LOVEXDREN-476270 format. One record per residue (C-alpha): residue number from 0; x negated, y negated, z. Coordinates in pm, 1 decimal. Each point is the difference from the previous one (the first is absolute). Layout:
// residues N
node tivex NUM c1 X c2 Y c3 Z $
...
END
This chain:
// residues 424
node tivex 0 c1 9839.1 c2 -13747.3 c3 3932.8 $
node tivex 1 c1 -313.6 c2 -74.8 c3 200.8 $
node tivex 2 c1 -137.9 c2 163.0 c3 315.8 $
node tivex 3 c1 -119.2 c2 -237.0 c3 271.3 $
node tivex 4 c1 -356.2 c2 46.9 c3 127.3 $
node tivex 5 c1 135.1 c2 21.6 c3 354.9 $
node tivex 6 c1 219.7 c2 294.9 c3 -99.4 $
node tivex 7 c1 -294.0 c2 179.7 c3 -162.7 $
node tivex 8 c1 -207.4 c2 -41.2 c3 315.0 $
node tivex 9 c1 289.2 c2 129.9 c3 210.9 $
node tivex 10 c1 27.5 c2 310.5 c3 -220.9 $
node tivex 11 c1 -372.2 c2 61.6 c3 37.0 $
node tivex 12 c1 9.9 c2 -35.8 c3 378.3 $
node tivex 13 c1 298.0 c2 240.5 c3 15.8 $
node tivex 14 c1 -180.3 c2 254.3 c3 -221.8 $
node tivex 15 c1 272.4 c2 -5.0 c3 -263.0 $
node tivex 16 c1 -93.4 c2 111.6 c3 -349.3 $
node tivex 17 c1 -97.7 c2 -298.1 c3 -213.3 $
node tivex 18 c1 -246.5 c2 -78.5 c3 -278.7 $
node tivex 19 c1 -132.0 c2 -355.5 c3 -13.7 $
node tivex 20 c1 -152.9 c2 -26.1 c3 -347.2 $
node tivex 21 c1 -249.2 c2 -262.5 c3 -119.5 $
node tivex 22 c1 34.7 c2 -21.7 c3 -379.1 $
node tivex 23 c1 -328.0 c2 -181.1 c3 -61.7 $
node tivex 24 c1 -320.7 c2 154.7 c3 -124.8 $
node tivex 25 c1 -251.0 c2 131.3 c3 250.3 $
node tivex 26 c1 -225.8 c2 -303.7 c3 31.2 $
node tivex 27 c1 267.1 c2 -259.9 c3 89.2 $
node tivex 28 c1 170.2 c2 255.9 c3 225.0 $
node tivex 29 c1 -328.6 c2 46.0 c3 189.7 $
node tivex 30 c1 -22.6 c2 -372.8 c3 73.8 $
node tivex 31 c1 317.0 c2 -12.8 c3 213.0 $
node tivex 32 c1 287.3 c2 238.5 c3 71.5 $
node tivex 33 c1 210.9 c2 132.9 c3 290.8 $
node tivex 34 c1 -142.8 c2 293.2 c3 195.4 $
node tivex 35 c1 233.9 c2 265.8 c3 -142.5 $
node tivex 36 c1 32.2 c2 -142.9 c3 -350.9 $
node tivex 37 c1 -109.1 c2 246.9 c3 -267.6 $
node tivex 38 c1 -151.7 c2 -111.2 c3 -326.4 $
node tivex 39 c1 200.2 c2 131.3 c3 -294.7 $
node tivex 40 c1 -76.4 c2 -220.7 c3 -297.0 $
node tivex 41 c1 293.9 c2 -106.7 c3 -217.2 $
node tivex 42 c1 -198.9 c2 116.7 c3 -303.0 $
node tivex 43 c1 -1.2 c2 357.8 c3 138.5 $
node tivex 44 c1 347.5 c2 42.1 c3 149.0 $
node tivex 45 c1 114.0 c2 271.1 c3 -239.0 $
node tivex 46 c1 -325.8 c2 191.8 c3 57.2 $
node tivex 47 c1 -39.8 c2 -25.8 c3 376.9 $
node tivex 48 c1 348.6 c2 -47.9 c3 146.5 $
node tivex 49 c1 116.3 c2 362.7 c3 -51.6 $
node tivex 50 c1 -272.0 c2 148.8 c3 221.9 $
node tivex 51 c1 -44.2 c2 -286.8 c3 241.3 $
node tivex 52 c1 373.8 c2 -63.3 c3 54.9 $
node tivex 53 c1 140.3 c2 350.9 c3 -50.0 $
node tivex 54 c1 346.1 c2 -53.5 c3 153.8 $
node tivex 55 c1 205.2 c2 -213.6 c3 -239.5 $
node tivex 56 c1 229.6 c2 -147.0 c3 268.1 $
node tivex 57 c1 -273.9 c2 -99.9 c3 245.3 $
node tivex 58 c1 10.4 c2 -373.0 c3 89.6 $
node tivex 59 c1 -258.3 c2 -178.9 c3 -217.9 $
node tivex 60 c1 -88.7 c2 -367.9 c3 47.9 $
node tivex 61 c1 -202.3 c2 -171.5 c3 -274.5 $
node tivex 62 c1 -202.5 c2 -318.7 c3 12.4 $
node tivex 63 c1 -261.2 c2 -202.0 c3 -182.7 $
node tivex 64 c1 -162.8 c2 -339.8 c3 60.6 $
node tivex 65 c1 196.6 c2 -199.8 c3 -254.4 $
node tivex 66 c1 -121.8 c2 180.9 c3 -314.3 $
node tivex 67 c1 352.1 c2 90.1 c3 -116.2 $
node tivex 68 c1 -49.6 c2 373.9 c3 36.1 $
node tivex 69 c1 292.7 c2 82.0 c3 226.3 $
node tivex 70 c1 304.8 c2 -35.7 c3 -223.8 $
node tivex 71 c1 -137.0 c2 214.6 c3 -286.0 $
node tivex 72 c1 -117.2 c2 258.6 c3 256.4 $
node tivex 73 c1 346.0 c2 12.0 c3 160.1 $
node tivex 74 c1 149.3 c2 71.8 c3 -340.1 $
node tivex 75 c1 -264.1 c2 262.6 c3 -79.2 $
node tivex 76 c1 43.8 c2 194.8 c3 323.1 $
node tivex 77 c1 378.4 c2 -12.4 c3 -21.6 $
node tivex 78 c1 -12.6 c2 124.9 c3 -358.5 $
node tivex 79 c1 -226.4 c2 285.4 c3 116.0 $
node tivex 80 c1 249.9 c2 103.6 c3 267.1 $
node tivex 81 c1 -90.2 c2 -179.4 c3 322.8 $
node tivex 82 c1 320.2 c2 -116.4 c3 165.6 $
node tivex 83 c1 -105.6 c2 -206.4 c3 304.7 $
node tivex 84 c1 -244.4 c2 -255.7 c3 -138.2 $
node tivex 85 c1 -16.7 c2 -357.3 c3 123.0 $
node tivex 86 c1 -226.9 c2 -303.0 c3 -19.0 $
node tivex 87 c1 -180.6 c2 -132.1 c3 306.6 $
node tivex 88 c1 154.1 c2 -338.4 c3 74.0 $
node tivex 89 c1 -256.3 c2 -267.0 c3 -81.3 $
node tivex 90 c1 -261.8 c2 249.0 c3 -117.1 $
node tivex 91 c1 -343.8 c2 0.3 c3 161.8 $
node tivex 92 c1 40.0 c2 -361.5 c3 106.0 $
node tivex 93 c1 332.3 c2 85.8 c3 162.1 $
node tivex 94 c1 -173.9 c2 268.5 c3 204.7 $
node tivex 95 c1 -263.5 c2 -249.8 c3 107.8 $
node tivex 96 c1 248.6 c2 -278.3 c3 83.2 $
node tivex 97 c1 214.6 c2 239.6 c3 204.5 $
node tivex 98 c1 -296.9 c2 67.6 c3 229.6 $
node tivex 99 c1 -117.6 c2 324.2 c3 -157.7 $
node tivex 100 c1 -366.8 c2 89.9 c3 28.9 $
node tivex 101 c1 -204.6 c2 32.5 c3 -320.8 $
node tivex 102 c1 -295.1 c2 236.9 c3 -41.8 $
node tivex 103 c1 -292.7 c2 11.4 c3 -242.3 $
node tivex 104 c1 -162.5 c2 291.9 c3 -182.9 $
node tivex 105 c1 146.5 c2 340.6 c3 -94.5 $
node tivex 106 c1 103.9 c2 306.4 c3 206.4 $
node tivex 107 c1 47.1 c2 -237.2 c3 291.3 $
node tivex 108 c1 227.5 c2 215.9 c3 220.2 $
node tivex 109 c1 -268.8 c2 268.8 c3 7.6 $
node tivex 110 c1 -283.8 c2 -243.1 c3 61.3 $
node tivex 111 c1 189.9 c2 -179.5 c3 274.8 $
node tivex 112 c1 82.2 c2 335.2 c3 159.0 $
node tivex 113 c1 -367.7 c2 98.1 c3 -4.5 $
node tivex 114 c1 -90.1 c2 -319.3 c3 180.9 $
node tivex 115 c1 273.9 c2 65.2 c3 256.0 $
node tivex 116 c1 -131.0 c2 353.8 c3 54.8 $
node tivex 117 c1 -346.6 c2 -135.0 c3 76.3 $
node tivex 118 c1 148.5 c2 -267.1 c3 225.3 $
node tivex 119 c1 214.2 c2 247.5 c3 197.6 $
node tivex 120 c1 -230.1 c2 304.9 c3 2.4 $
node tivex 121 c1 -341.1 c2 -164.9 c3 15.7 $
node tivex 122 c1 -113.9 c2 205.3 c3 -298.6 $
node tivex 123 c1 -378.0 c2 44.5 c3 40.6 $
node tivex 124 c1 -214.7 c2 -165.7 c3 -265.2 $
node tivex 125 c1 -362.7 c2 -86.4 c3 -64.7 $
node tivex 126 c1 -142.6 c2 -285.4 c3 -207.5 $
node tivex 127 c1 -201.2 c2 73.1 c3 -312.2 $
node tivex 128 c1 -327.7 c2 -77.8 c3 175.5 $
node tivex 129 c1 61.2 c2 268.2 c3 264.4 $
node tivex 130 c1 102.1 c2 260.2 c3 -256.2 $
node tivex 131 c1 -303.0 c2 -80.0 c3 -216.6 $
node tivex 132 c1 -225.3 c2 40.2 c3 304.1 $
node tivex 133 c1 150.8 c2 343.2 c3 72.3 $
node tivex 134 c1 -54.1 c2 113.8 c3 -357.3 $
node tivex 135 c1 -354.6 c2 -136.1 c3 -15.9 $
node tivex 136 c1 -94.0 c2 170.9 c3 327.4 $
node tivex 137 c1 105.4 c2 342.8 c3 -127.8 $
node tivex 138 c1 267.9 c2 31.7 c3 266.5 $
node tivex 139 c1 254.0 c2 281.9 c3 -20.0 $
node tivex 140 c1 266.7 c2 -197.1 c3 -184.0 $
node tivex 141 c1 238.6 c2 57.1 c3 -291.2 $
node tivex 142 c1 169.5 c2 -275.7 c3 -199.0 $
node tivex 143 c1 346.9 c2 89.9 c3 -130.0 $
node tivex 144 c1 147.3 c2 -229.0 c3 -267.1 $
node tivex 145 c1 379.9 c2 -16.1 c3 35.5 $
node tivex 146 c1 76.8 c2 -159.7 c3 -337.0 $
node tivex 147 c1 104.8 c2 161.8 c3 -325.7 $
node tivex 148 c1 -280.7 c2 199.5 c3 -159.1 $
node tivex 149 c1 -9.0 c2 -246.1 c3 -292.2 $
node tivex 150 c1 -71.9 c2 -286.5 c3 238.2 $
node tivex 151 c1 -270.5 c2 200.7 c3 175.2 $
node tivex 152 c1 -158.0 c2 81.0 c3 -337.4 $
node tivex 153 c1 -13.0 c2 -371.5 c3 -85.7 $
node tivex 154 c1 -188.5 c2 -91.3 c3 317.3 $
node tivex 155 c1 -64.8 c2 163.9 c3 334.0 $
node tivex 156 c1 -202.1 c2 -21.4 c3 319.5 $
node tivex 157 c1 -327.8 c2 187.1 c3 -64.3 $
node tivex 158 c1 32.7 c2 361.9 c3 104.5 $
node tivex 159 c1 378.9 c2 -14.4 c3 31.3 $
node tivex 160 c1 243.1 c2 273.7 c3 -102.0 $
node tivex 161 c1 340.2 c2 -52.2 c3 -161.9 $
node tivex 162 c1 276.9 c2 113.3 c3 236.7 $
node tivex 163 c1 318.6 c2 -195.2 c3 -88.9 $
node tivex 164 c1 204.7 c2 -93.7 c3 304.5 $
node tivex 165 c1 258.2 c2 279.5 c3 10.7 $
node tivex 166 c1 -283.7 c2 254.0 c3 -22.6 $
node tivex 167 c1 -193.3 c2 -123.1 c3 303.1 $
node tivex 168 c1 166.7 c2 193.3 c3 281.0 $
node tivex 169 c1 15.1 c2 313.0 c3 -216.2 $
node tivex 170 c1 -368.9 c2 -5.3 c3 -91.7 $
node tivex 171 c1 -200.7 c2 -197.7 c3 258.3 $
node tivex 172 c1 -69.7 c2 298.5 c3 223.8 $
node tivex 173 c1 -175.0 c2 182.7 c3 -283.1 $
node tivex 174 c1 -193.6 c2 -311.0 c3 -104.7 $
node tivex 175 c1 -112.7 c2 -64.0 c3 358.0 $
node tivex 176 c1 12.9 c2 339.5 c3 177.0 $
node tivex 177 c1 -231.9 c2 -110.9 c3 281.1 $
node tivex 178 c1 204.4 c2 -203.9 c3 251.7 $
node tivex 179 c1 -301.4 c2 -224.4 c3 48.2 $
node tivex 180 c1 -1.7 c2 -109.7 c3 -365.9 $
node tivex 181 c1 97.2 c2 -364.5 c3 -31.4 $
node tivex 182 c1 278.9 c2 -57.4 c3 -256.0 $
node tivex 183 c1 23.1 c2 -334.7 c3 -179.3 $
node tivex 184 c1 312.8 c2 -66.0 c3 -208.4 $
node tivex 185 c1 -11.2 c2 -269.8 c3 -265.2 $
node tivex 186 c1 208.5 c2 -154.6 c3 -273.6 $
node tivex 187 c1 -49.7 c2 -317.3 c3 -202.2 $
node tivex 188 c1 143.8 c2 -230.4 c3 263.7 $
node tivex 189 c1 181.0 c2 85.4 c3 320.0 $
node tivex 190 c1 331.4 c2 186.0 c3 -28.9 $
node tivex 191 c1 -103.2 c2 347.1 c3 -112.7 $
node tivex 192 c1 -307.7 c2 -11.0 c3 226.9 $
node tivex 193 c1 217.3 c2 -80.0 c3 300.9 $
node tivex 194 c1 280.2 c2 244.7 c3 -79.9 $
node tivex 195 c1 -254.6 c2 270.1 c3 -86.6 $
node tivex 196 c1 -201.5 c2 -40.9 c3 317.4 $
node tivex 197 c1 311.0 c2 -21.4 c3 215.2 $
node tivex 198 c1 134.2 c2 314.7 c3 -169.9 $
node tivex 199 c1 -304.9 c2 193.1 c3 120.9 $
node tivex 200 c1 29.8 c2 -149.2 c3 347.7 $
node tivex 201 c1 373.6 c2 79.5 c3 15.7 $
node tivex 202 c1 -68.2 c2 356.0 c3 -118.0 $
node tivex 203 c1 -238.2 c2 54.4 c3 289.7 $
node tivex 204 c1 -329.3 c2 56.3 c3 -181.6 $
node tivex 205 c1 -274.2 c2 38.6 c3 260.9 $
node tivex 206 c1 -251.9 c2 -196.2 c3 -207.4 $
node tivex 207 c1 -84.5 c2 -365.3 c3 51.6 $
node tivex 208 c1 203.9 c2 -177.8 c3 -269.8 $
node tivex 209 c1 -26.8 c2 -357.6 c3 -127.3 $
node tivex 210 c1 135.1 c2 -197.9 c3 -290.4 $
node tivex 211 c1 -258.4 c2 -191.7 c3 -199.5 $
node tivex 212 c1 107.0 c2 -350.2 c3 93.4 $
node tivex 213 c1 121.2 c2 -180.9 c3 -312.6 $
node tivex 214 c1 -99.4 c2 287.8 c3 -228.6 $
node tivex 215 c1 -211.0 c2 -53.1 c3 -308.0 $
node tivex 216 c1 78.5 c2 -372.4 c3 21.4 $
node tivex 217 c1 -171.8 c2 -13.5 c3 337.0 $
node tivex 218 c1 -286.3 c2 208.3 c3 -139.0 $
node tivex 219 c1 -58.6 c2 -242.4 c3 -286.9 $
node tivex 220 c1 41.3 c2 -308.2 c3 218.5 $
node tivex 221 c1 -272.9 c2 142.7 c3 226.2 $
node tivex 222 c1 -232.0 c2 3.1 c3 -302.4 $
node tivex 223 c1 -12.7 c2 377.9 c3 -51.6 $
node tivex 224 c1 15.3 c2 189.8 c3 -328.5 $
node tivex 225 c1 271.1 c2 240.9 c3 -110.4 $
node tivex 226 c1 -43.3 c2 317.3 c3 -201.6 $
node tivex 227 c1 183.6 c2 40.7 c3 -330.2 $
node tivex 228 c1 117.9 c2 296.8 c3 -201.7 $
node tivex 229 c1 -9.9 c2 251.8 c3 285.4 $
node tivex 230 c1 218.2 c2 313.6 c3 -6.2 $
node tivex 231 c1 -33.0 c2 154.1 c3 348.0 $
node tivex 232 c1 333.8 c2 146.7 c3 104.1 $
node tivex 233 c1 132.0 c2 216.7 c3 280.6 $
node tivex 234 c1 -22.8 c2 378.4 c3 -21.2 $
node tivex 235 c1 237.1 c2 281.9 c3 97.7 $
node tivex 236 c1 174.1 c2 15.4 c3 336.4 $
node tivex 237 c1 -85.4 c2 275.3 c3 247.8 $
node tivex 238 c1 277.6 c2 192.5 c3 171.5 $
node tivex 239 c1 -109.8 c2 -126.7 c3 340.6 $
node tivex 240 c1 1.8 c2 -363.9 c3 -107.9 $
node tivex 241 c1 334.7 c2 41.7 c3 -172.3 $
node tivex 242 c1 160.5 c2 143.7 c3 312.2 $
node tivex 243 c1 -130.6 c2 -283.6 c3 221.1 $
node tivex 244 c1 102.7 c2 -266.5 c3 -249.4 $
node tivex 245 c1 346.4 c2 148.9 c3 -47.0 $
node tivex 246 c1 70.4 c2 8.3 c3 372.6 $
node tivex 247 c1 -113.4 c2 -359.7 c3 46.1 $
node tivex 248 c1 180.5 c2 -141.8 c3 -304.7 $
node tivex 249 c1 332.5 c2 163.2 c3 75.8 $
node tivex 250 c1 -8.6 c2 -105.9 c3 364.5 $
node tivex 251 c1 -72.3 c2 -358.4 c3 -104.5 $
node tivex 252 c1 284.5 c2 0.6 c3 -252.1 $
node tivex 253 c1 241.4 c2 115.4 c3 269.5 $
node tivex 254 c1 -121.4 c2 -264.4 c3 246.0 $
node tivex 255 c1 41.2 c2 -274.1 c3 -258.5 $
node tivex 256 c1 355.6 c2 105.3 c3 -82.8 $
node tivex 257 c1 -54.3 c2 158.0 c3 -341.0 $
node tivex 258 c1 228.1 c2 293.5 c3 -76.0 $
node tivex 259 c1 -98.7 c2 349.7 c3 -106.1 $
node tivex 260 c1 251.0 c2 125.5 c3 -258.2 $
node tivex 261 c1 51.4 c2 304.1 c3 -219.4 $
node tivex 262 c1 118.9 c2 40.7 c3 -358.3 $
node tivex 263 c1 365.5 c2 7.7 c3 104.1 $
node tivex 264 c1 -24.5 c2 -336.5 c3 176.5 $
node tivex 265 c1 -185.0 c2 -146.0 c3 -296.4 $
node tivex 266 c1 284.4 c2 110.6 c3 -225.5 $
node tivex 267 c1 256.0 c2 -167.5 c3 226.8 $
node tivex 268 c1 -193.5 c2 -324.0 c3 -5.4 $
node tivex 269 c1 -56.1 c2 17.6 c3 -375.8 $
node tivex 270 c1 375.8 c2 22.6 c3 -58.4 $
node tivex 271 c1 95.9 c2 -274.4 c3 248.2 $
node tivex 272 c1 136.4 c2 -282.2 c3 -218.0 $
node tivex 273 c1 -18.0 c2 -256.0 c3 281.5 $
node tivex 274 c1 -377.0 c2 2.5 c3 53.2 $
node tivex 275 c1 -310.0 c2 -62.0 c3 -208.6 $
node tivex 276 c1 -245.9 c2 290.0 c3 9.2 $
node tivex 277 c1 -366.4 c2 -7.0 c3 -99.3 $
node tivex 278 c1 -187.2 c2 330.2 c3 -36.1 $
node tivex 279 c1 -379.7 c2 -8.2 c3 -2.2 $
node tivex 280 c1 -274.6 c2 261.2 c3 -19.4 $
node tivex 281 c1 -301.1 c2 -126.1 c3 197.1 $
node tivex 282 c1 -261.6 c2 247.5 c3 -126.2 $
node tivex 283 c1 -277.3 c2 -83.4 c3 -245.5 $
node tivex 284 c1 93.3 c2 -78.0 c3 -362.0 $
node tivex 285 c1 -170.2 c2 322.8 c3 -106.8 $
node tivex 286 c1 208.8 c2 211.0 c3 238.3 $
node tivex 287 c1 315.7 c2 -178.7 c3 -106.0 $
node tivex 288 c1 -69.5 c2 57.8 c3 -369.9 $
node tivex 289 c1 -68.5 c2 368.8 c3 61.4 $
node tivex 290 c1 345.6 c2 51.2 c3 148.1 $
node tivex 291 c1 255.9 c2 -210.6 c3 187.9 $
node tivex 292 c1 359.9 c2 9.5 c3 115.5 $
node tivex 293 c1 262.5 c2 -121.5 c3 -249.5 $
node tivex 294 c1 108.8 c2 -354.9 c3 75.9 $
node tivex 295 c1 -314.6 c2 -98.3 c3 191.6 $
node tivex 296 c1 -232.3 c2 -274.1 c3 -120.4 $
node tivex 297 c1 -368.5 c2 -33.3 c3 82.5 $
node tivex 298 c1 -120.1 c2 -233.2 c3 277.6 $
node tivex 299 c1 -344.8 c2 138.7 c3 79.3 $
node tivex 300 c1 -275.7 c2 -61.7 c3 247.2 $
node tivex 301 c1 159.4 c2 -242.5 c3 241.7 $
node tivex 302 c1 120.7 c2 -238.4 c3 -269.8 $
node tivex 303 c1 357.3 c2 35.9 c3 121.9 $
node tivex 304 c1 -99.9 c2 -159.0 c3 329.2 $
node tivex 305 c1 -212.6 c2 -257.3 c3 -185.2 $
node tivex 306 c1 265.6 c2 -91.7 c3 -259.6 $
node tivex 307 c1 340.5 c2 53.8 c3 158.0 $
node tivex 308 c1 141.7 c2 -295.0 c3 -194.1 $
node tivex 309 c1 -76.4 c2 184.3 c3 -324.8 $
node tivex 310 c1 105.8 c2 352.2 c3 96.3 $
node tivex 311 c1 311.9 c2 -99.6 c3 199.6 $
node tivex 312 c1 146.8 c2 -319.2 c3 -141.8 $
node tivex 313 c1 328.9 c2 36.8 c3 190.4 $
node tivex 314 c1 -59.6 c2 -91.4 c3 362.0 $
node tivex 315 c1 209.8 c2 223.7 c3 223.5 $
node tivex 316 c1 -11.3 c2 295.7 c3 -238.9 $
node tivex 317 c1 -76.3 c2 358.5 c3 91.7 $
node tivex 318 c1 -338.3 c2 149.6 c3 -89.5 $
node tivex 319 c1 -80.0 c2 372.1 c3 -23.1 $
node tivex 320 c1 -360.7 c2 117.4 c3 -28.0 $
node tivex 321 c1 -154.1 c2 331.8 c3 -96.8 $
node tivex 322 c1 -359.3 c2 121.9 c3 -8.7 $
node tivex 323 c1 10.2 c2 334.2 c3 -174.9 $
node tivex 324 c1 69.4 c2 363.3 c3 66.8 $
node tivex 325 c1 -228.2 c2 265.4 c3 136.4 $
node tivex 326 c1 -340.4 c2 -74.6 c3 151.5 $
node tivex 327 c1 4.7 c2 -381.1 c3 11.7 $
node tivex 328 c1 357.8 c2 -45.1 c3 118.6 $
node tivex 329 c1 90.7 c2 -204.6 c3 304.4 $
node tivex 330 c1 -272.8 c2 -260.2 c3 57.9 $
node tivex 331 c1 3.3 c2 -277.4 c3 -255.9 $
node tivex 332 c1 377.7 c2 -48.6 c3 -14.3 $
node tivex 333 c1 62.9 c2 -19.6 c3 377.0 $
node tivex 334 c1 -309.8 c2 -215.9 c3 47.5 $
node tivex 335 c1 125.9 c2 -246.4 c3 -261.5 $
node tivex 336 c1 350.9 c2 21.2 c3 146.1 $
node tivex 337 c1 -127.7 c2 -96.3 c3 343.8 $
node tivex 338 c1 -126.3 c2 -329.3 c3 -147.0 $
node tivex 339 c1 312.5 c2 -73.8 c3 -204.4 $
node tivex 340 c1 220.1 c2 61.0 c3 303.7 $
node tivex 341 c1 -202.2 c2 -262.1 c3 189.0 $
node tivex 342 c1 62.7 c2 -236.8 c3 -290.1 $
node tivex 343 c1 373.3 c2 32.1 c3 57.3 $
node tivex 344 c1 91.9 c2 250.1 c3 -271.7 $
node tivex 345 c1 237.4 c2 292.7 c3 36.7 $
node tivex 346 c1 -248.3 c2 262.1 c3 -110.4 $
node tivex 347 c1 -13.9 c2 377.9 c3 -5.4 $
node tivex 348 c1 -248.9 c2 260.6 c3 -111.4 $
node tivex 349 c1 98.1 c2 315.4 c3 -180.6 $
node tivex 350 c1 -112.6 c2 317.1 c3 177.9 $
node tivex 351 c1 -30.6 c2 366.9 c3 -87.5 $
node tivex 352 c1 19.5 c2 -32.7 c3 -377.1 $
node tivex 353 c1 -134.6 c2 308.0 c3 -180.3 $
node tivex 354 c1 -268.3 c2 -52.8 c3 -261.5 $
node tivex 355 c1 237.0 c2 149.1 c3 -259.1 $
node tivex 356 c1 227.8 c2 -302.8 c3 34.6 $
node tivex 357 c1 -263.3 c2 -230.8 c3 -151.0 $
node tivex 358 c1 114.9 c2 66.6 c3 -355.1 $
node tivex 359 c1 -62.0 c2 -328.2 c3 -183.2 $
node tivex 360 c1 -343.8 c2 -86.0 c3 -136.5 $
node tivex 361 c1 -176.0 c2 -299.9 c3 -145.5 $
node tivex 362 c1 -76.3 c2 -352.9 c3 122.6 $
node tivex 363 c1 268.3 c2 -227.9 c3 138.6 $
node tivex 364 c1 176.2 c2 -209.4 c3 -265.6 $
node tivex 365 c1 269.6 c2 -203.8 c3 174.6 $
node tivex 366 c1 131.3 c2 -209.0 c3 -288.6 $
node tivex 367 c1 314.4 c2 99.9 c3 -194.0 $
node tivex 368 c1 -66.7 c2 271.1 c3 -254.1 $
node tivex 369 c1 -298.8 c2 131.0 c3 193.7 $
node tivex 370 c1 -247.1 c2 -254.2 c3 -142.0 $
node tivex 371 c1 -279.3 c2 -154.1 c3 200.6 $
node tivex 372 c1 62.2 c2 -339.0 c3 159.3 $
node tivex 373 c1 -205.1 c2 -265.4 c3 -175.3 $
node tivex 374 c1 -242.7 c2 -202.2 c3 211.1 $
node tivex 375 c1 63.4 c2 -365.7 c3 68.1 $
node tivex 376 c1 -156.9 c2 -213.8 c3 -276.1 $
node tivex 377 c1 -335.6 c2 -130.1 c3 116.2 $
node tivex 378 c1 92.5 c2 -368.3 c3 -40.3 $
node tivex 379 c1 300.0 c2 45.6 c3 234.1 $
node tivex 380 c1 -171.3 c2 221.5 c3 255.9 $
node tivex 381 c1 -113.8 c2 -123.8 c3 340.1 $
node tivex 382 c1 -373.1 c2 48.0 c3 42.0 $
node tivex 383 c1 -56.4 c2 147.4 c3 343.9 $
node tivex 384 c1 -298.7 c2 -153.9 c3 181.9 $
node tivex 385 c1 -109.7 c2 349.1 c3 109.3 $
node tivex 386 c1 -8.3 c2 176.1 c3 -336.8 $
node tivex 387 c1 -310.5 c2 49.1 c3 -209.2 $
node tivex 388 c1 -340.0 c2 -131.4 c3 98.8 $
node tivex 389 c1 0.6 c2 -349.5 c3 -148.8 $
node tivex 390 c1 258.2 c2 -186.5 c3 210.6 $
node tivex 391 c1 -127.9 c2 -332.7 c3 137.3 $
node tivex 392 c1 -117.6 c2 25.8 c3 359.0 $
node tivex 393 c1 222.7 c2 -292.9 c3 98.7 $
node tivex 394 c1 306.3 c2 182.9 c3 -133.3 $
node tivex 395 c1 -94.5 c2 311.0 c3 197.5 $
node tivex 396 c1 -32.5 c2 -196.6 c3 323.7 $
node tivex 397 c1 324.8 c2 -185.8 c3 -64.8 $
node tivex 398 c1 177.4 c2 330.7 c3 -48.9 $
node tivex 399 c1 -128.5 c2 130.4 c3 334.2 $
node tivex 400 c1 102.9 c2 -322.7 c3 172.4 $
node tivex 401 c1 350.1 c2 43.0 c3 -145.5 $
node tivex 402 c1 27.5 c2 357.2 c3 126.5 $
node tivex 403 c1 -99.9 c2 -106.3 c3 349.9 $
node tivex 404 c1 307.2 c2 -227.4 c3 9.9 $
node tivex 405 c1 257.1 c2 260.7 c3 -100.2 $
node tivex 406 c1 98.9 c2 105.6 c3 351.8 $
node tivex 407 c1 101.1 c2 -357.4 c3 80.3 $
node tivex 408 c1 196.6 c2 -18.2 c3 -324.9 $
node tivex 409 c1 186.2 c2 318.0 c3 87.6 $
node tivex 410 c1 106.8 c2 -159.6 c3 325.4 $
node tivex 411 c1 131.3 c2 -308.7 c3 -175.9 $
node tivex 412 c1 178.4 c2 203.6 c3 -268.4 $
node tivex 413 c1 189.7 c2 239.2 c3 226.7 $
node tivex 414 c1 123.3 c2 246.7 c3 -266.2 $
node tivex 415 c1 -265.6 c2 271.0 c3 11.5 $
node tivex 416 c1 142.0 c2 258.4 c3 247.3 $
node tivex 417 c1 -346.7 c2 144.8 c3 57.8 $
node tivex 418 c1 -63.0 c2 205.2 c3 312.1 $
node tivex 419 c1 -357.0 c2 117.1 c3 56.2 $
node tivex 420 c1 -52.3 c2 338.6 c3 162.0 $
node tivex 421 c1 -248.5 c2 -26.8 c3 284.3 $
node tivex 422 c1 -229.5 c2 279.9 c3 110.1 $
node tivex 423 c1 129.0 c2 243.0 c3 259.5 $
END
């Protein structure tokens, strides 16, 4: 039995739980796919399906582009215990012929949302030339890099400090204690710069805040050099900064519609057989490994907002976030939740958990048997135009041009359910 593309789009618009799964490898998936399609390669179903599709009776719709992957995948998932698995009628071409919009690249829901945030909020940004002039003049400015630390270490704006996205509101006041200090937030391209800068604006920081327009791509296209191998990271959080950040983050989460829940509510949701539940710890990998709540995976440093299609493959699912017990509790989880709520998720953050509850240790290993998930083979992986330092300049510019068109694509697609929180 096949599922019509029109019915899938209706389920998405109505916020019903559904997983639209592209069975191809990452590179062909990145060339064209529906907005909410998640890439789960047929070669990795047994490895990735248990953690990405945790409820075995959730509606799952599979497609390919004529490669013959669907029928074997249907049999595999059914043999593994999934009970509501169907093929997308006509595959990718059926989606296209039925009037469905197709998107390029990876992590597209997050990137499109970032563009919509800038469009709706007027997120402040500066071009590379203006930021370079500030740095060269010795102005009172700090550059905060919102990517993963590993990405920062590969290449960074000279003088920048690694502060992955979920850490920004928690730590920016200590990194720029003078309200006159100019804060520049960057990533490799646009999304994490925009979400990071808008996070600081939403949280009410008194400093002038700007995103570095087009990130390290814009920096390179302007002809400037990047540093490599740097290790500057944020330091400890002061009590005063923590209190200000906590108040702002929790107020924003409430305004956006994210729920604050306790352990009892989490237990009720975890035992609800009718809903998919994702549980994510948004602290740093080091904090997570030192001690985390049983049942929670690791989605650190803003990557959950950047890669929602990876961390929440079932659109319409519930998401619960935590950020630790004790001193650092109550900033990173509600701040992340306030973004996910704007992206249309039913999201909650777990409050008032004692440090003693964080009983499990070690890095996150989501695959069955507790083994690490293997990376996508290099030959099948999509090469992002913004990674590394050797991408062709034409590819970088083409990527930026594509991002600029995402807001219009969202309007044509009509399945996103985004609602941007405006200042006030």
